[in-house]
N, C-alpha and C positions, 0 to 999 in steps of 0.2 A: 418387734411390736406386734401385739395381738390384733388380728384383723376381725372386725365384726362380720365382714362379708364372707370370710372363709375361716370360721373359728375352728379350733382344734377338734372339737367333737361334732360340730355341725357345719356342713358345707352347703350353702344355699345359693343357687344362682338366682339373684333377684331379677325382676323383670326389667329394671333399668340398669342392670349390671352394677357398675361402680357407684351408682347414685344413692343407694339406700343401705349400704353395708352396715352402718352403725346401729341399725334397728334390731339386729339379731341378738339372741341371748348368748351369754357366755357362762360357763359353769366349770367347776373343778371337782375332781373326786376327793380333793383334800380339804373341802370346806369343813370348818368346825361345826359340830352338831349343836349350834346355838339357835334358839328361836328368836329371830330378829323382828318378827311381826310386831310385838309390843314396843320394841325400841324404835322401829320405823314409825309406828303410829304416833308415838310421843313426839318424835322429830317433826312430823307433818302437822300435828295439831299446834305445836309451838310456832311453826312457820305461818300457819293460817292466822293465829292470834297476833303475831308480830306484824303481819301485813293487813290486819283487820279485814280479812276475807270471810264473809258470812254466807256465801252462796255455794260452798263446797258440799258435794254430795258423796258421802262415804258409801262405798260398795261393800258387800259381804267379804270380798276378797282382800279388802284393805286399801284398794285403789280409791283415790279421791278425784272426783270429776267436778270441774268448775266450768259451767257453761259461759261462753262469751257472746256468741251469736247463735241463735236457734231458728231454723227454718222448719217449723213444725209441719207445714204442708208439703214439704219435699220428701223424697224417698228416704227411708231409714236404711242405714248400712246393715247388711245381713251376711251371714257366713256364706262363703262361696263367691261373694262379689269381688271383682278385680278392682280394688280400691286405689285411688290416687290421692296423696296428701302432700301438703307443704307443712313443714314443721321446723321448730327450733328446740333443741334439746340442751338443757342446762343442769348444772348442779344447783342445789337450793341457794347457794350464795350468788347465783346469777351467771356463773362461768359457763360459757357456751362450749360444748364439746362436739356438737354436730348440728347441722342445719341445711335445709335445701338451699338456703341463700348462699351457702358456700359452694354450690354447684349450679350456678346460673339460675337458681330458683326453679330448677327442673323438678316437678313433683316426683316423689318416690311412690312406687306402685308394687302391690303384692296382692295375692288372693287371700282375702280375710278368712281367718279360721283354718287355713290350710297351708300356712307358711310359718317358717321358724323365725317369726318376728316377735319382739318382746310381748310377753303375755299381757302385761299391763296396757301396752299401747293398743293391742287388738281389742282388749276388753273395753277400753275407753271409746274406741272408734265405733264399736257396736252400739253405743249410746247416742251416736250422732247421725244427723241427716246430711244429705248432699248440701253443701254450702255452709254447714255449721262450722263454728270455731269454738275451741274449748282448750282449757289447760288441764293436763293430767298430772297428778302427783302420784308417782309410782313407787311403792315400797320395793326394797331391794330384791325380795323374793319373786317379784313379778318383773324385775328388770335384769340386771347383770349378775345378781347373786354374789356369791363368795369369790367369783373369779374377777369381778370388775372388768374393765376394758380400757382401751385407749381410743380417744375420739378421733374424728376425721381430721381435726386440726392439731392433733398431738396431745390434747388435754387428757390427763389420766382420770378415769372414773374409778375411785378406790373400791375395793371389795365392800359388799354390804352397804351400798350407798343408795339413798333415795334420790330419784331423778325427777326432773320436771320437763314435760313436753307441752309446748304450745302447738296445737294442731289445727289445720284447716282441711276439711274434706272437699276436694276440688273436682273429683270425677268418679263415676261408677262405670266400670267396664269400658273405660276409655270412650264413652259415648260423646262427650263434649269435645274431647281431643280429636277423635276420628271425624266428627262432623266438621270441625274446623279444617282438617286436611282435605276433606271431600269438597267443601264449598270453595276453598282456595283453588283446587284443581279445576272445578267447573268454571270458575272465573277466568283462570289463565287459559283454559281451552275454549273459552267463549261458548260454552254449552248453556243454553237457556231453556232446554226442553226437559230437563231432569225432573222427575217426580219423586219427591221424598215420601217414603212410607213411614207409618208410625213407629216401626221397628228401628228406623235409622237407615234402612236400605234406600239407595237412590236408583231409580229405574229410568233409563234413557232410551225411549223408543227410537229405532232406526228405520225399520221397514215394517209396515202394518199389513195384516191380511185378515180382514174382518170375516171372511168366509172360511177360514181355517178352523180346524177342530181345537177347542180350548183345552189347554193343559190343565188338568185338575188332579187332585189327590187320588191315588189309586190307579192312575193310568201310567203306562210305560211311555216315557218320552225319549226321543233320540236327539242329541244335540251336538252341533259342531261348535267349538269354542276356542278362544285364546285367553289364557289367564295371565295377568300382568300384576306386578307390584306398581305402586303409584308413580315410580320413576320411569315406568315403561318397560322394565325388565320382564321378559317372558319367562314364566316358571313352568308352564305346561300349556299344551295345545294339541288339538286333534290333528293339526297339520304335521305334527312331529311323528304321527302314527298313521301315515298313509291317508290322512283325512277320514279315518273311520269314525263314524258318529259314536258318541258315548251314550249308552242307554241305561236308564235307571227307573225305578218305581217312584213316582213323585209322591212326596209326603211320607215316605217310609223311614226317613232319617238316615238314608244311605249316603247322602251328600251333605255338605255344610248347609246350615240353616238359611243362609242368604240365597243359595241356589234353589232350595225348596220353595222359598217365598217368591223369588224373582221369576223363575220359570213358570210358576202358577199364574203369572200376569200375562202370559204369552199364548199365542195360537200357533198351530202348525204353519210353517212358512214365514214366521216373523223373525226379525232380527232386533237385537237390543244390546245395550250396555248395562251391566249390573255393577254398581259400585258398592262394595260390601264392607260395612264396618267390621272391625276385628272380632267383636263379640258374636257376629253372625258368620264368622269365618273360622279361623283356627285359634283365636284367642291367645292366652298367655303361653300356650304350648308351641305355637307355630307349627310348621310341618317340615320335617327333615332339615336339610341344610339350605333349602331354597326360599322358604317362607319364614321370616323372622317372627318372634313373639309379637303379638298385638299389632299385626300388620293389616292395614286397609288393602283390599284387593279389588281389581277391576277385571271384569270378564266381558269379552265380546262374544255374544252367544247367538246361535241360530237354531231354532227348533225345526228339525227336518221331518219329524214324524211324531204322532201322538196316537197311541193304541189303547 
């Protein structure tokens, strides 16, 4: 059986691993040199007529976009966004071949415009805002092409087949997902002093020192710290290196964004906990073997010097 998740020509490690495999393209060197664009367009226009759908918006690529719910005041999806969606993928006769509902409704996530996900799906999502729902009618050239594929549930998608995706954009850069993780942690740990920043960072003051030198961009700060995953696993700490403080130029981009922002809220001699959403940490790449992709991180930090 051909896998969407690890196709013959494309091997893509999706952010949710086995959750979103059917979104990738399949292709074959043996495809017949036939222009399926007009054939697909005729199939789609007949489908729209049969279903009495009048709101479809044809894109120059041949994709048809049918808005269902539009949140015009919400953020628009852009290239580079770590997008999370729920979807149902069907043939035009309604046969389901993949859906997030088949995987406990866990959203599928990928970096928009930088992943080997169906071109038609990515193009359609670029027309959507956070919270939007839409139906995408994707011509075969923007879907699985001449290779076709086999769905998550074993359903065969034949070569050169128009497919239909019902899509809901549920998160950008895991912001809502991470915030839910953080607020649940704060509740379970009975922490009531956390200060949420506009970026999504949570700052929990531990020890104040109003007379200490403020850490500001351009200054060299020295910090003692313990870095943990949200389950408490320590992945790094200065205590593992003879408690030697870590020094860096604040605001220079030499550390993760959450550190630059969080340490800038502190003075020399202060201690705090920084709870950093994944977009301000290591994002979809993770770090080595210790920090998974899209991981929320917790740092216990002490600023020991500011110069």
